[in-house]
N, C-alpha and C positions, 0 to 999 in steps of 0.2 A: 670378395667384392671390392672393387676399387672405389675409393671415395671421390666424390666430385671435386673439381677444382673450384677456387673462389669465383671464377668468372661464370661457372655453371650454377651457382647457388644464389641467384638473384632473388630478391624479395619481390614476389609477383602479386602481392595483395593490392586490391584497388585502393584509391585514395579514400580516406575517412572510413576505412573498413572497421577499425577497432572502435572508433567513436560511435558508429552506427550500431555495431553489435552491443556495445555497452548501453546504448539508449534502449534497444529492444529488450535486453535482459532486465534493466531497471524498470521499464514499463510493465514487463511481465510480473516482476516481483511486487510492484505496486498493486496490480490487479489481484495477485494472490493474497496479499495481506488485507486488501479491502474485502475480498470475499470471505476470508477467515473471520474478519471482524463481524460481517453480517451473519455468518453461521453461528458464531458464539453468542451474538446478541439474540438470535432466534432460540438457541438452546437455553439461554437465561430466561427468556420469556416463557418457554415451555416448563421449565423447572419452577418458575414463579407461580404458574397456575396450579402446581401440585403442592404448594406451600412449602417448598424447599428453599427458604430464603438465603441460607448460607451458600449453597451451591449456585444459586442464581446470581448472588453478588460476586462470587468468584468468576463465573463466566462473563458477567458484565465487566469486571475489571480486565479480563483477558481481551474482551472486545475493544475496550478503550486502548489497551496496549497495542493491539494489532493496528488499530486506526492511527495511532500516533506514529508507529513504524512506517505505515504506508504514506502518511503525510510527510515524514522526514525524507523518505526516498523520493517522493514526488518533487520535493524542493530542488533536488539536483536536476530534475527535468525542466522545472520552471525557469531556473536561472542557471543555464549552462555556462561553462567556461568558454572563452572565445574560440579555442580550438575545437571544442565539441559543437559550438553553435554553427560552425562552418559546415558541419556534416549535413547531408540532405535528409533530415528527419522532420516529422510532423510537430508543429507547435500547438496544434489543437488538442491533442490527446492529454497532455499535462494540464491544460486549462480545464478541460472537461472533468478530469479526475479531481482537480482542486475544487471545482464547484460541487461535485458529488460528495467529497469529503466534508465540505462546509455544511451541506444539508444533513449529512450523517451526524456531524457534531451537534447540530441543533436538535435533531431527533433524539440523540442520546442524552443530551442535557434535559430535554422535556421528559424523557422516560425516567431518568434518575430523579428529577424533581417530583414527578407524580408518584413514583415508587416510595420515596422517602416520606412524603406527606401521607400516603395511604398507610404506610407502616407505622407512623406515629399516631394516626387516628384510630387504629384498630383497637378493639377492646378484648 
């Protein structure tokens, strides 16, 4: 098979293709880590109702870790570099995810606060 010449191997990718693909991949990963955070928080709650406090605490810490990872990835979407900002992507998705992450942080803080006070006051 004959190799194509340099004039035949032109880059035919559309403008901002790589920036758009990176945006979609990052947004997908933010959603994945956010849903993993919710799932591990639900598992922690289920284990807590069975009086398995150690396992529930481990799942709770995993939930916090997944949420921190999601928030860190979302930061790249909220404040993109100038070359990435020129790509035709939605700016509403990262803001909506940041609002959801804020509410989740508040809910986790309240759950941890209630859990620790209940654990301290039990006899």
